[in-house]
C-alpha positions in Angstrom: 3.6 -7.8 -1.5 7.1 -6.7 -2.6 5.9 -5.7 -6.1 3.1 -3.6 -4.6 5.6 -2.0 -2.2 8.0 -1.1 -5.0 5.2 0.2 -7.2 5.7 -2.5 -9.8 2.1 -3.8 -9.4 -1.2 -2.1 -8.9 -3.4 -4.2 -6.6 -7.1 -4.9 -7.5 -9.9 -3.9 -5.1 -10.3 -7.4 -3.8 -6.6 -7.6 -3.0 -6.7 -4.3 -1.2 -9.6 -5.6 0.9 -7.7 -8.7 1.7 -4.6 -6.8 2.7 -6.7 -4.4 4.9 -8.5 -7.4 6.6 -5.1 -9.1 7.3 -3.9 -5.9 8.9 -7.1 -5.5 10.9 -8.0 -2.1 9.4 -10.5 -0.9 6.9 -9.7 -0.5 3.3 -10.2 3.3 3.7 -7.7 3.4 6.6 -5.2 1.5 4.4 -5.7 3.9 1.5 -5.4 7.0 3.7 -2.1 5.7 5.2 -0.8 4.9 1.7 -1.7 8.4 0.5 -0.1 10.0 3.5 3.1 8.0 3.0 3.2 8.9 -0.7 2.7 12.6 0.1 5.4 12.6 2.8 7.9 11.1 0.4 8.5 8.1 2.6 7.9 5.6 -0.3 10.6 2.9 -0.6 13.9 3.9 -2.3 15.6 1.8 -5.0 18.7 0.1 -3.9 21.9 0.8 -5.9 
């Protein structure tokens, strides 16, 4: 999960579906939330 959060790994569709199921939301809700976070500039920052 950390690599995905840091943008070091691009998840496959089956993995996106598993993550969404684990969170109890649909894949489209997960993608919409991800897009919203990216557009708002709230993606994780690199630590110095």
